[in-house]
All heavy atoms as a GROMACS GRO file, in nm:
protein
  550
    1MET      N    1   0.864  -3.500 -19.711
    1MET     CA    2   0.784  -3.381 -19.734
    1MET      C    3   0.642  -3.424 -19.768
    1MET      O    4   0.620  -3.506 -19.856
    1MET     CB    5   0.846  -3.302 -19.850
    1MET     CG    6   0.782  -3.167 -19.871
    1MET     SD    7   0.859  -3.076 -20.007
    1MET     CE    8   0.998  -3.006 -19.922
    2ASN      N    9   0.544  -3.370 -19.699
    2ASN     CA   10   0.406  -3.408 -19.730
    2ASN      C   11   0.342  -3.307 -19.823
    2ASN      O   12   0.396  -3.202 -19.851
    2ASN     CB   13   0.325  -3.427 -19.601
    2ASN     CG   14   0.308  -3.298 -19.523
    2ASN    OD1   15   0.296  -3.191 -19.581
    2ASN    ND2   16   0.306  -3.308 -19.392
    3ALA      N   17   0.221  -3.338 -19.871
    3ALA     CA   18   0.153  -3.254 -19.968
    3ALA      C   19   0.124  -3.115 -19.915
    3ALA      O   20   0.118  -3.020 -19.990
    3ALA     CB   21   0.023  -3.322 -20.013
    4ALA      N   22   0.107  -3.101 -19.785
    4ALA     CA   23   0.074  -2.972 -19.728
    4ALA      C   24   0.191  -2.874 -19.733
    4ALA      O   25   0.171  -2.754 -19.726
    4ALA     CB   26   0.026  -2.989 -19.584
    5THR      N   27   0.314  -2.925 -19.748
    5THR     CA   28   0.429  -2.836 -19.748
    5THR      C   29   0.509  -2.843 -19.878
    5THR      O   30   0.621  -2.795 -19.883
    5THR     CB   31   0.521  -2.868 -19.629
    5THR    OG1   32   0.564  -3.003 -19.639
    5THR    CG2   33   0.452  -2.844 -19.497
    6GLU      N   34   0.455  -2.897 -19.982
    6GLU     CA   35   0.526  -2.904 -20.108
    6GLU      C   36   0.536  -2.767 -20.171
    6GLU      O   37   0.448  -2.684 -20.157
    6GLU     CB   38   0.453  -2.997 -20.206
    6GLU     CG   39   0.471  -3.142 -20.174
    6GLU     CD   40   0.407  -3.233 -20.277
    6GLU    OE1   41   0.374  -3.185 -20.388
    6GLU    OE2   42   0.390  -3.350 -20.246
    7LYS      N   43   0.646  -2.744 -20.240
    7LYS     CA   44   0.663  -2.620 -20.315
    7LYS      C   45   0.592  -2.635 -20.449
    7LYS      O   46   0.597  -2.739 -20.512
    7LYS     CB   47   0.811  -2.590 -20.339
    7LYS     CG   48   0.887  -2.563 -20.212
    7LYS     CD   49   0.847  -2.429 -20.154
    7LYS     CE   50   0.933  -2.399 -20.033
    7LYS     NZ   51   0.902  -2.271 -19.973
    8LEU      N   52   0.526  -2.528 -20.490
    8LEU     CA   53   0.452  -2.526 -20.615
    8LEU      C   54   0.518  -2.423 -20.705
    8LEU      O   55   0.526  -2.306 -20.669
    8LEU     CB   56   0.306  -2.490 -20.586
    8LEU     CG   57   0.209  -2.487 -20.703
    8LEU    CD1   58   0.195  -2.626 -20.764
    8LEU    CD2   59   0.073  -2.438 -20.655
    9ALA      N   60   0.569  -2.467 -20.820
    9ALA     CA   61   0.636  -2.377 -20.913
    9ALA      C   62   0.538  -2.334 -21.022
    9ALA      O   63   0.485  -2.417 -21.096
    9ALA     CB   64   0.756  -2.446 -20.975
   10ILE      N   65   0.512  -2.203 -21.028
   10ILE     CA   66   0.423  -2.146 -21.128
   10ILE      C   67   0.497  -2.033 -21.199
   10ILE      O   68   0.611  -2.002 -21.165
   10ILE     CB   69   0.292  -2.093 -21.066
   10ILE    CG1   70   0.322  -1.977 -20.969
   10ILE    CG2   71   0.215  -2.204 -20.995
   10ILE    CD1   72   0.199  -1.900 -20.925
   11PHE      N   73   0.431  -1.972 -21.294
   11PHE     CA   74   0.482  -1.851 -21.358
   11PHE      C   75   0.383  -1.740 -21.328
   11PHE      O   76   0.262  -1.756 -21.350
   11PHE     CB   77   0.496  -1.870 -21.509
   11PHE     CG   78   0.603  -1.969 -21.545
   11PHE    CD1   79   0.572  -2.103 -21.557
   11PHE    CD2   80   0.733  -1.927 -21.564
   11PHE    CE1   81   0.671  -2.195 -21.589
   11PHE    CE2   82   0.832  -2.019 -21.595
   11PHE     CZ   83   0.800  -2.154 -21.608
   12MET      N   84   0.432  -1.629 -21.276
   12MET     CA   85   0.346  -1.515 -21.249
   12MET      C   86   0.397  -1.398 -21.331
   12MET      O   87   0.513  -1.357 -21.317
   12MET     CB   88   0.346  -1.479 -21.101
   12MET     CG   89   0.238  -1.378 -21.068
   12MET     SD   90   0.231  -1.345 -20.894
   12MET     CE   91   0.281  -1.174 -20.902
   13ASN      N   92   0.312  -1.348 -21.418
   13ASN     CA   93   0.350  -1.241 -21.511
   13ASN      C   94   0.480  -1.278 -21.583
   13ASN      O   95   0.573  -1.198 -21.595
   13ASN     CB   96   0.361  -1.107 -21.439
   13ASN     CG   97   0.225  -1.058 -21.392
   13ASN    OD1   98   0.122  -1.113 -21.428
   13ASN    ND2   99   0.223  -0.956 -21.309
   14ASP      N  100   0.483  -1.403 -21.630
   14ASP     CA  101   0.593  -1.459 -21.710
   14ASP      C  102   0.725  -1.476 -21.636
   14ASP      O  103   0.829  -1.496 -21.698
   14ASP     CB  104   0.615  -1.377 -21.838
   14ASP     CG  105   0.496  -1.386 -21.931
   14ASP    OD1  106   0.434  -1.495 -21.939
   14ASP    OD2  107   0.464  -1.286 -21.998
   15ARG      N  108   0.721  -1.471 -21.503
   15ARG     CA  109   0.843  -1.494 -21.424
   15ARG      C  110   0.820  -1.613 -21.331
   15ARG      O  111   0.711  -1.629 -21.276
   15ARG     CB  112   0.875  -1.372 -21.340
   15ARG     CG  113   0.918  -1.254 -21.425
   15ARG     CD  114   0.965  -1.143 -21.340
   15ARG     NE  115   1.013  -1.037 -21.427
   15ARG     CZ  116   1.049  -0.920 -21.386
   15ARG    NH1  117   1.044  -0.891 -21.257
   15ARG    NH2  118   1.090  -0.829 -21.469
   16PRO      N  119   0.922  -1.695 -21.311
   16PRO     CA  120   0.907  -1.808 -21.218
   16PRO      C  121   0.871  -1.758 -21.078
   16PRO      O  122   0.923  -1.657 -21.032
   16PRO     CB  123   1.045  -1.873 -21.218
   16PRO     CG  124   1.110  -1.827 -21.345
   16PRO     CD  125   1.055  -1.690 -21.372
   17HIS      N  126   0.780  -1.830 -21.015
   17HIS     CA  127   0.735  -1.794 -20.880
   17HIS      C  128   0.709  -1.925 -20.805
   17HIS      O  129   0.651  -2.017 -20.861
   17HIS     CB  130   0.608  -1.709 -20.887
   17HIS     CG  131   0.564  -1.655 -20.756
   17HIS    ND1  132   0.615  -1.538 -20.704
   17HIS    CD2  133   0.476  -1.701 -20.665
   17HIS    CE1  134   0.558  -1.514 -20.587
   17HIS    NE2  135   0.473  -1.612 -20.561
   18GLU      N  136   0.752  -1.931 -20.681
   18GLU     CA  137   0.732  -2.052 -20.602
   18GLU      C  138   0.649  -2.019 -20.479
   18GLU      O  139   0.667  -1.915 -20.417
   18GLU     CB  140   0.869  -2.106 -20.559
   18GLU     CG  141   0.865  -2.248 -20.508
   18GLU     CD  142   1.005  -2.301 -20.487
   18GLU    OE1  143   1.063  -2.271 -20.383
   18GLU    OE2  144   1.054  -2.373 -20.576
   19LEU      N  145   0.554  -2.106 -20.445
   19LEU     CA  146   0.474  -2.087 -20.326
   19LEU      C  147   0.444  -2.221 -20.263
   19LEU      O  148   0.469  -2.325 -20.322
   19LEU     CB  149   0.344  -2.011 -20.358
   19LEU     CG  150   0.244  -2.073 -20.452
   19LEU    CD1  151   0.105  -2.018 -20.422
   19LEU    CD2  152   0.277  -2.038 -20.596
   20GLU      N  153   0.397  -2.218 -20.138
   20GLU     CA  154   0.362  -2.341 -20.068
   20GLU      C  155   0.236  -2.399 -20.130
   20GLU      O  156   0.139  -2.328 -20.156
   20GLU     CB  157   0.335  -2.312 -19.920
   20GLU     CG  158   0.455  -2.261 -19.842
   20GLU     CD  159   0.564  -2.364 -19.822
   20GLU    OE1  160   0.533  -2.483 -19.808
   20GLU    OE2  161   0.681  -2.323 -19.822
   21GLY      N  162   0.236  -2.529 -20.156
   21GLY     CA  163   0.120  -2.592 -20.215
   21GLY      C  164   0.055  -2.687 -20.117
   21GLY      O  165   0.115  -2.724 -20.018
   22PRO      N  166  -0.067  -2.725 -20.140
   22PRO     CA  167  -0.153  -2.672 -20.246
   22PRO      C  168  -0.192  -2.527 -20.217
   22PRO      O  169  -0.195  -2.486 -20.101
   22PRO     CB  170  -0.274  -2.764 -20.245
   22PRO     CG  171  -0.278  -2.821 -20.108
   22PRO     CD  172  -0.137  -2.825 -20.060
   23ALA      N  173  -0.220  -2.452 -20.323
   23ALA     CA  174  -0.251  -2.310 -20.306
   23ALA      C  175  -0.363  -2.268 -20.399
   23ALA      O  176  -0.380  -2.323 -20.507
   23ALA     CB  177  -0.127  -2.226 -20.333
   24THR      N  178  -0.436  -2.168 -20.355
   24THR     CA  179  -0.542  -2.109 -20.437
   24THR      C  180  -0.491  -1.976 -20.493
   24THR      O  181  -0.391  -1.920 -20.448
   24THR     CB  182  -0.669  -2.081 -20.355
   24THR    OG1  183  -0.637  -1.986 -20.253
   24THR    CG2  184  -0.726  -2.209 -20.294
   25LEU      N  185  -0.564  -1.925 -20.591
   25LEU     CA  186  -0.533  -1.794 -20.645
   25LEU      C  187  -0.543  -1.688 -20.536
   25LEU      O  188  -0.460  -1.596 -20.529
   25LEU     CB  189  -0.628  -1.763 -20.761
   25LEU     CG  190  -0.603  -1.633 -20.836
   25LEU    CD1  191  -0.462  -1.625 -20.891
   25LEU    CD2  192  -0.706  -1.618 -20.948
   26MET      N  193  -0.641  -1.701 -20.447
   26MET     CA  194  -0.656  -1.606 -20.336
   26MET      C  195  -0.533  -1.608 -20.245
   26MET      O  196  -0.486  -1.504 -20.202
   26MET     CB  197  -0.781  -1.639 -20.254
   26MET     CG  198  -0.802  -1.546 -20.136
   26MET     SD  199  -0.835  -1.376 -20.183
   26MET     CE  200  -1.013  -1.384 -20.202
   27ALA      N  201  -0.477  -1.727 -20.218
   27ALA     CA  202  -0.358  -1.736 -20.134
   27ALA      C  203  -0.240  -1.666 -20.200
   27ALA      O  204  -0.164  -1.595 -20.134
   27ALA     CB  205  -0.324  -1.883 -20.106
   28LEU      N  206  -0.225  -1.684 -20.330
   28LEU     CA  207  -0.118  -1.618 -20.403
   28LEU      C  208  -0.133  -1.467 -20.395
   28LEU      O  209  -0.040  -1.395 -20.358
   28LEU     CB  210  -0.118  -1.663 -20.550
   28LEU     CG  211  -0.023  -1.586 -20.642
   28LEU    CD1  212   0.122  -1.610 -20.603
   28LEU    CD2  213  -0.049  -1.623 -20.787
   29LEU      N  214  -0.252  -1.417 -20.429
   29LEU     CA  215  -0.274  -1.273 -20.431
   29LEU      C  216  -0.270  -1.214 -20.290
   29LEU      O  217  -0.222  -1.102 -20.271
   29LEU     CB  218  -0.406  -1.242 -20.500
   29LEU     CG  219  -0.410  -1.282 -20.649
   29LEU    CD1  220  -0.548  -1.259 -20.707
   29LEU    CD2  221  -0.304  -1.210 -20.728
   30GLY      N  222  -0.320  -1.288 -20.192
   30GLY     CA  223  -0.314  -1.242 -20.054
   30GLY      C  224  -0.170  -1.228 -20.006
   30GLY      O  225  -0.135  -1.132 -19.938
   31GLY      N  226  -0.087  -1.323 -20.042
   31GLY     CA  227   0.053  -1.318 -20.005
   31GLY      C  228   0.127  -1.201 -20.068
   31GLY      O  229   0.230  -1.156 -20.017
   32LEU      N  230   0.074  -1.149 -20.176
   32LEU     CA  231   0.134  -1.035 -20.245
   32LEU      C  232   0.069  -0.903 -20.203
   32LEU      O  233   0.104  -0.797 -20.253
   32LEU     CB  234   0.119  -1.051 -20.396
   32LEU     CG  235   0.191  -1.173 -20.455
   32LEU    CD1  236   0.149  -1.193 -20.599
   32LEU    CD2  237   0.341  -1.154 -20.445
   33GLY      N  238  -0.030  -0.912 -20.112
   33GLY     CA  239  -0.098  -0.792 -20.067
   33GLY      C  240  -0.196  -0.735 -20.168
   33GLY      O  241  -0.232  -0.618 -20.161
   34LEU      N  242  -0.242  -0.819 -20.260
   34LEU     CA  243  -0.331  -0.772 -20.366
   34LEU      C  244  -0.475  -0.820 -20.354
   34LEU      O  245  -0.562  -0.770 -20.425
   34LEU     CB  246  -0.277  -0.817 -20.503
   34LEU     CG  247  -0.138  -0.763 -20.541
   34LEU    CD1  248  -0.091  -0.830 -20.669
   34LEU    CD2  249  -0.142  -0.613 -20.554
   35ALA      N  250  -0.502  -0.914 -20.267
   35ALA     CA  251  -0.635  -0.976 -20.261
   35ALA      C  252  -0.745  -0.878 -20.225
   35ALA      O  253  -0.858  -0.891 -20.274
   35ALA     CB  254  -0.635  -1.094 -20.164
   36ASP      N  255  -0.716  -0.781 -20.141
   36ASP     CA  256  -0.819  -0.687 -20.098
   36ASP      C  257  -0.818  -0.556 -20.175
   36ASP      O  258  -0.898  -0.468 -20.146
   36ASP     CB  259  -0.803  -0.658 -19.948
   36ASP     CG  260  -0.829  -0.781 -19.863
   36ASP    OD1  261  -0.910  -0.866 -19.906
   36ASP    OD2  262  -0.768  -0.794 -19.756
   37ARG      N  263  -0.731  -0.543 -20.269
   37ARG     CA  264  -0.721  -0.418 -20.346
   37ARG      C  265  -0.823  -0.414 -20.458
   37ARG      O  266  -0.852  -0.516 -20.521
   37ARG     CB  267  -0.583  -0.404 -20.406
   37ARG     CG  268  -0.480  -0.374 -20.303
   37ARG     CD  269  -0.362  -0.315 -20.370
   37ARG     NE  270  -0.279  -0.250 -20.271
   37ARG     CZ  271  -0.162  -0.198 -20.298
   37ARG    NH1  272  -0.117  -0.203 -20.420
   37ARG    NH2  273  -0.093  -0.140 -20.204
   38ARG      N  274  -0.874  -0.296 -20.482
   38ARG     CA  275  -0.966  -0.276 -20.595
   38ARG      C  276  -0.883  -0.264 -20.722
   38ARG      O  277  -0.767  -0.228 -20.720
   38ARG     CB  278  -1.046  -0.150 -20.573
   38ARG     CG  279  -1.140  -0.162 -20.454
   38ARG     CD  280  -1.221  -0.037 -20.434
   38ARG     NE  281  -1.312  -0.021 -20.548
   38ARG     CZ  282  -1.373   0.091 -20.579
   38ARG    NH1  283  -1.356   0.200 -20.506
   38ARG    NH2  284  -1.453   0.098 -20.683
   39GLY      N  285  -0.943  -0.296 -20.834
   39GLY     CA  286  -0.876  -0.280 -20.962
   39GLY      C  287  -0.777  -0.388 -20.996
   39GLY      O  288  -0.691  -0.370 -21.081
   40VAL      N  289  -0.787  -0.504 -20.931
   40VAL     CA  290  -0.698  -0.616 -20.959
   40VAL      C  291  -0.775  -0.722 -21.038
   40VAL      O  292  -0.888  -0.757 -21.003
   40VAL     CB  293  -0.642  -0.678 -20.829
   40VAL    CG1  294  -0.560  -0.803 -20.859
   40VAL    CG2  295  -0.559  -0.577 -20.754
   41ALA      N  296  -0.715  -0.770 -21.145
   41ALA     CA  297  -0.774  -0.878 -21.224
   41ALA      C  298  -0.669  -0.987 -21.239
   41ALA      O  299  -0.549  -0.960 -21.239
   41ALA     CB  300  -0.816  -0.827 -21.362
   42ALA      N  301  -0.715  -1.111 -21.250
   42ALA     CA  302  -0.622  -1.223 -21.262
   42ALA      C  303  -0.673  -1.323 -21.365
   42ALA      O  304  -0.793  -1.344 -21.380
   42ALA     CB  305  -0.605  -1.293 -21.127
   43ALA      N  306  -0.576  -1.383 -21.434
   43ALA     CA  307  -0.606  -1.489 -21.530
   43ALA      C  308  -0.511  -1.605 -21.504
   43ALA      O  309  -0.396  -1.584 -21.465
   43ALA     CB  310  -0.590  -1.440 -21.673
   44VAL      N  311  -0.560  -1.725 -21.523
   44VAL     CA  312  -0.477  -1.845 -21.508
   44VAL      C  313  -0.483  -1.920 -21.640
   44VAL      O  314  -0.592  -1.954 -21.688
   44VAL     CB  315  -0.526  -1.935 -21.392
   44VAL    CG1  316  -0.440  -2.061 -21.382
   44VAL    CG2  317  -0.524  -1.858 -21.260
   45ASN      N  318  -0.367  -1.942 -21.699
   45ASN     CA  319  -0.356  -2.012 -21.826
   45ASN      C  320  -0.447  -1.951 -21.933
   45ASN      O  321  -0.512  -2.021 -22.010
   45ASN     CB  322  -0.385  -2.161 -21.809
   45ASN     CG  323  -0.289  -2.226 -21.713
   45ASN    OD1  324  -0.172  -2.188 -21.706
   45ASN    ND2  325  -0.336  -2.321 -21.635
   46GLY      N  326  -0.451  -1.818 -21.935
   46GLY     CA  327  -0.526  -1.747 -22.039
   46GLY      C  328  -0.674  -1.728 -22.012
   46GLY      O  329  -0.743  -1.666 -22.091
   47GLU      N  330  -0.723  -1.780 -21.900
   47GLU     CA  331  -0.865  -1.767 -21.865
   47GLU      C  332  -0.880  -1.670 -21.748
   47GLU      O  333  -0.822  -1.692 -21.642
   47GLU     CB  334  -0.922  -1.903 -21.824
   47GLU     CG  335  -0.919  -2.008 -21.933
   47GLU     CD  336  -1.034  -1.994 -22.032
   47GLU    OE1  337  -1.141  -1.943 -21.992
   47GLU    OE2  338  -1.014  -2.034 -22.147
   48VAL      N  339  -0.960  -1.565 -21.768
   48VAL     CA  340  -0.986  -1.471 -21.660
   48VAL      C  341  -1.060  -1.544 -21.548
   48VAL      O  342  -1.154  -1.620 -21.574
   48VAL     CB  343  -1.070  -1.352 -21.709
   48VAL    CG1  344  -1.110  -1.261 -21.593
   48VAL    CG2  345  -0.991  -1.273 -21.813
   49VAL      N  346  -1.016  -1.523 -21.425
   49VAL     CA  347  -1.080  -1.585 -21.309
   49VAL      C  348  -1.156  -1.475 -21.234
   49VAL      O  349  -1.094  -1.381 -21.184
   49VAL     CB  350  -0.977  -1.651 -21.214
   49VAL    CG1  351  -1.046  -1.714 -21.094
   49VAL    CG2  352  -0.895  -1.754 -21.290
   50PRO      N  353  -1.289  -1.484 -21.228
   50PRO     CA  354  -1.366  -1.382 -21.157
   50PRO      C  355  -1.324  -1.377 -21.010
   50PRO      O  356  -1.292  -1.480 -20.950
   50PRO     CB  357  -1.511  -1.430 -21.168
   50PRO     CG  358  -1.512  -1.527 -21.281
   50PRO     CD  359  -1.374  -1.587 -21.286
   51ARG      N  360  -1.326  -1.259 -20.953
   51ARG     CA  361  -1.287  -1.240 -20.813
   51ARG      C  362  -1.362  -1.335 -20.721
   51ARG      O  363  -1.305  -1.388 -20.624
   51ARG     CB  364  -1.311  -1.095 -20.771
   51ARG     CG  365  -1.262  -1.065 -20.632
   51ARG     CD  366  -1.284  -0.918 -20.596
   51ARG     NE  367  -1.190  -0.830 -20.661
   51ARG     CZ  368  -1.079  -0.785 -20.605
   51ARG    NH1  369  -1.049  -0.819 -20.482
   51ARG    NH2  370  -0.997  -0.706 -20.670
   52ALA      N  371  -1.487  -1.362 -20.749
   52ALA     CA  372  -1.569  -1.452 -20.665
   52ALA      C  373  -1.514  -1.595 -20.665
   52ALA      O  374  -1.546  -1.674 -20.575
   52ALA     CB  375  -1.714  -1.452 -20.712
   53SER      N  376  -1.430  -1.630 -20.761
   53SER     CA  377  -1.374  -1.766 -20.771
   53SER      C  378  -1.230  -1.776 -20.722
   53SER      O  379  -1.173  -1.885 -20.723
   53SER     CB  380  -1.381  -1.814 -20.916
   53SER     OG  381  -1.514  -1.819 -20.960
   54TRP      N  382  -1.170  -1.667 -20.679
   54TRP     CA  383  -1.030  -1.670 -20.636
   54TRP      C  384  -1.007  -1.768 -20.522
   54TRP      O  385  -0.905  -1.834 -20.516
   54TRP     CB  386  -0.984  -1.532 -20.594
   54TRP     CG  387  -0.965  -1.434 -20.706
   54TRP    CD1  388  -0.988  -1.455 -20.840
   54TRP    CD2  389  -0.922  -1.299 -20.695
   54TRP    NE1  390  -0.961  -1.343 -20.912
   54TRP    CE2  391  -0.920  -1.244 -20.824
   54TRP    CE3  392  -0.885  -1.220 -20.588
   54TRP    CZ2  393  -0.882  -1.113 -20.850
   54TRP    CZ3  394  -0.846  -1.089 -20.613
   54TRP    CH2  395  -0.844  -1.036 -20.743
   55GLU      N  396  -1.101  -1.776 -20.428
   55GLU     CA  397  -1.082  -1.865 -20.312
   55GLU      C  398  -1.086  -2.012 -20.347
   55GLU      O  399  -1.030  -2.094 -20.275
   55GLU     CB  400  -1.185  -1.834 -20.204
   55GLU     CG  401  -1.158  -1.704 -20.132
   55GLU     CD  402  -1.244  -1.686 -20.009
   55GLU    OE1  403  -1.262  -1.784 -19.935
   55GLU    OE2  404  -1.293  -1.574 -19.990
   56THR      N  405  -1.153  -2.048 -20.454
   56THR     CA  406  -1.168  -2.189 -20.490
   56THR      C  407  -1.082  -2.231 -20.608
   56THR      O  408  -1.071  -2.350 -20.636
   56THR     CB  409  -1.315  -2.221 -20.521
   56THR    OG1  410  -1.360  -2.138 -20.628
   56THR    CG2  411  -1.402  -2.202 -20.398
   57ARG      N  412  -1.019  -2.136 -20.676
   57ARG     CA  413  -0.938  -2.168 -20.794
   57ARG      C  414  -0.802  -2.218 -20.749
   57ARG      O  415  -0.715  -2.144 -20.707
   57ARG     CB  416  -0.924  -2.046 -20.884
   57ARG     CG  417  -0.836  -2.065 -21.008
   57ARG     CD  418  -0.879  -2.187 -21.088
   57ARG     NE  419  -0.820  -2.193 -21.219
   57ARG     CZ  420  -0.709  -2.260 -21.249
   57ARG    NH1  421  -0.642  -2.326 -21.155
   57ARG    NH2  422  -0.664  -2.263 -21.372
   58LEU      N  423  -0.783  -2.351 -20.753
   58LEU     CA  424  -0.656  -2.412 -20.714
   58LEU      C  425  -0.552  -2.391 -20.824
   58LEU      O  426  -0.584  -2.396 -20.944
   58LEU     CB  427  -0.673  -2.562 -20.690
   58LEU     CG  428  -0.749  -2.600 -20.563
   58LEU    CD1  429  -0.771  -2.751 -20.560
   58LEU    CD2  430  -0.673  -2.555 -20.439
   59LEU      N  431  -0.430  -2.368 -20.783
   59LEU     CA  432  -0.320  -2.355 -20.878
   59LEU      C  433  -0.247  -2.488 -20.889
   59LEU      O  434  -0.240  -2.564 -20.792
   59LEU     CB  435  -0.224  -2.246 -20.830
   59LEU     CG  436  -0.285  -2.106 -20.822
   59LEU    CD1  437  -0.184  -2.008 -20.763
   59LEU    CD2  438  -0.332  -2.059 -20.958
   60ALA      N  439  -0.196  -2.514 -21.007
   60ALA     CA  440  -0.124  -2.639 -21.034
   60ALA      C  441   0.017  -2.607 -21.082
   60ALA      O  442   0.044  -2.496 -21.129
   60ALA     CB  443  -0.198  -2.721 -21.139
   61GLU      N  444   0.105  -2.703 -21.072
   61GLU     CA  445   0.243  -2.690 -21.118
   61GLU      C  446   0.244  -2.636 -21.261
   61GLU      O  447   0.169  -2.682 -21.347
   61GLU     CB  448   0.310  -2.828 -21.112
   61GLU     CG  449   0.456  -2.827 -21.139
   61GLU     CD  450   0.539  -2.779 -21.021
   61GLU    OE1  451   0.488  -2.766 -20.908
   61GLU    OE2  452   0.658  -2.754 -21.043
   62LYS      N  453   0.328  -2.537 -21.284
   62LYS     CA  454   0.351  -2.474 -21.415
   62LYS      C  455   0.234  -2.390 -21.465
   62LYS      O  456   0.234  -2.349 -21.581
   62LYS     CB  457   0.392  -2.578 -21.518
   62LYS     CG  458   0.523  -2.646 -21.485
   62LYS     CD  459   0.566  -2.741 -21.593
   62LYS     CE  460   0.695  -2.811 -21.551
   62LYS     NZ  461   0.736  -2.911 -21.647
   63ASP      N  462   0.134  -2.362 -21.381
   63ASP     CA  463   0.028  -2.269 -21.422
   63ASP      C  464   0.090  -2.135 -21.455
   63ASP      O  465   0.191  -2.094 -21.397
   63ASP     CB  466  -0.076  -2.249 -21.310
   63ASP     CG  467  -0.188  -2.351 -21.314
   63ASP    OD1  468  -0.197  -2.429 -21.411
   63ASP    OD2  469  -0.267  -2.352 -21.218
   64ARG      N  470   0.027  -2.065 -21.547
   64ARG     CA  471   0.071  -1.930 -21.584
   64ARG      C  472  -0.035  -1.832 -21.536
   64ARG      O  473  -0.147  -1.833 -21.584
   64ARG     CB  474   0.090  -1.920 -21.735
   64ARG     CG  475   0.205  -2.006 -21.782
   64ARG     CD  476   0.246  -1.977 -21.925
   64ARG     NE  477   0.370  -2.045 -21.956
   64ARG     CZ  478   0.490  -1.996 -21.932
   64ARG    NH1  479   0.503  -1.879 -21.874
   64ARG    NH2  480   0.598  -2.065 -21.964
   65VAL      N  481   0.004  -1.752 -21.438
   65VAL     CA  482  -0.086  -1.655 -21.376
   65VAL      C  483  -0.047  -1.515 -21.421
   65VAL      O  484   0.070  -1.477 -21.414
   65VAL     CB  485  -0.080  -1.664 -21.221
   65VAL    CG1  486  -0.173  -1.563 -21.158
   65VAL    CG2  487  -0.113  -1.805 -21.175
   66ILE      N  488  -0.145  -1.441 -21.470
   66ILE     CA  489  -0.124  -1.301 -21.507
   66ILE      C  490  -0.206  -1.217 -21.411
   66ILE      O  491  -0.326  -1.242 -21.392
   66ILE     CB  492  -0.169  -1.273 -21.653
   66ILE    CG1  493  -0.091  -1.360 -21.751
   66ILE    CG2  494  -0.155  -1.125 -21.685
   66ILE    CD1  495   0.056  -1.330 -21.761
   67VAL      N  496  -0.141  -1.120 -21.348
   67VAL     CA  497  -0.209  -1.029 -21.256
   67VAL      C  498  -0.197  -0.888 -21.311
   67VAL      O  499  -0.087  -0.842 -21.344
   67VAL     CB  500  -0.147  -1.036 -21.116
   67VAL    CG1  501  -0.217  -0.939 -21.020
   67VAL    CG2  502  -0.155  -1.178 -21.060
   68LEU      N  503  -0.311  -0.822 -21.324
   68LEU     CA  504  -0.315  -0.685 -21.375
   68LEU      C  505  -0.374  -0.595 -21.268
   68LEU      O  506  -0.469  -0.634 -21.198
   68LEU     CB  507  -0.402  -0.677 -21.501
   68LEU     CG  508  -0.358  -0.764 -21.618
   68LEU    CD1  509  -0.464  -0.760 -21.727
   68LEU    CD2  510  -0.226  -0.716 -21.672
   69ARG      N  511  -0.320  -0.473 -21.260
   69ARG     CA  512  -0.374  -0.373 -21.168
   69ARG      C  513  -0.408  -0.249 -21.246
   69ARG      O  514  -0.324  -0.195 -21.319
   69ARG     CB  515  -0.271  -0.339 -21.060
   69ARG     CG  516  -0.249  -0.453 -20.964
   69ARG     CD  517  -0.141  -0.430 -20.864
   69ARG     NE  518  -0.139  -0.295 -20.809
   69ARG     CZ  519  -0.041  -0.247 -20.734
   69ARG    NH1  520   0.063  -0.324 -20.706
   69ARG    NH2  521  -0.045  -0.126 -20.688
   70ALA      N  522  -0.532  -0.202 -21.231
   70ALA     CA  523  -0.574  -0.079 -21.297
   70ALA      C  524  -0.512   0.039 -21.223
   70ALA      O  525  -0.503   0.038 -21.100
   70ALA     CB  526  -0.726  -0.068 -21.295
   71THR      N  527  -0.466   0.137 -21.298
   71THR     CA  528  -0.410   0.257 -21.238
   71THR      C  529  -0.474   0.380 -21.301
   71THR      O  530  -0.524   0.374 -21.414
   71THR     CB  531  -0.257   0.264 -21.258
   71THR    OG1  532  -0.228   0.261 -21.397
   71THR    CG2  533  -0.187   0.148 -21.190
   72GLN      N  534  -0.470   0.488 -21.228
   72GLN     CA  535  -0.520   0.614 -21.281
   72GLN      C  536  -0.401   0.699 -21.320
   72GLN      O  537  -0.295   0.690 -21.263
   72GLN     CB  538  -0.601   0.689 -21.175
   72GLN     CG  539  -0.734   0.624 -21.147
   72GLN     CD  540  -0.811   0.706 -21.046
   72GLN    OE1  541  -0.773   0.710 -20.930
   72GLN    NE2  542  -0.916   0.771 -21.091
   73GLY      N  543  -0.424   0.782 -21.417
   73GLY     CA  544  -0.317   0.871 -21.458
   73GLY      C  545  -0.372   0.976 -21.553
   73GLY      O  546  -0.487   0.971 -21.595
   74GLY      N  547  -0.289   1.063 -21.585
   74GLY     CA  548  -0.335   1.168 -21.675
   74GLY      C  549  -0.227   1.217 -21.765
   74GLY      O  550  -0.119   1.175 -21.772
   0.00000   0.00000   0.00000
């Protein structure tokens, strides 16, 4: 198995999640259909990652990713 096809084990919203590595935050969110949605915020290991940095923010084994989506309601 080479580095391009290694599985990367992370935690997303406190649940185990596996993806193809190496991977960026944008790849993770894109795979979930969230990358182009408005009102989405993400943090990695407790640090908020600005949307402009999603494409360059590499994920590492055991990273903890929190994804929040703003919703409207009344």
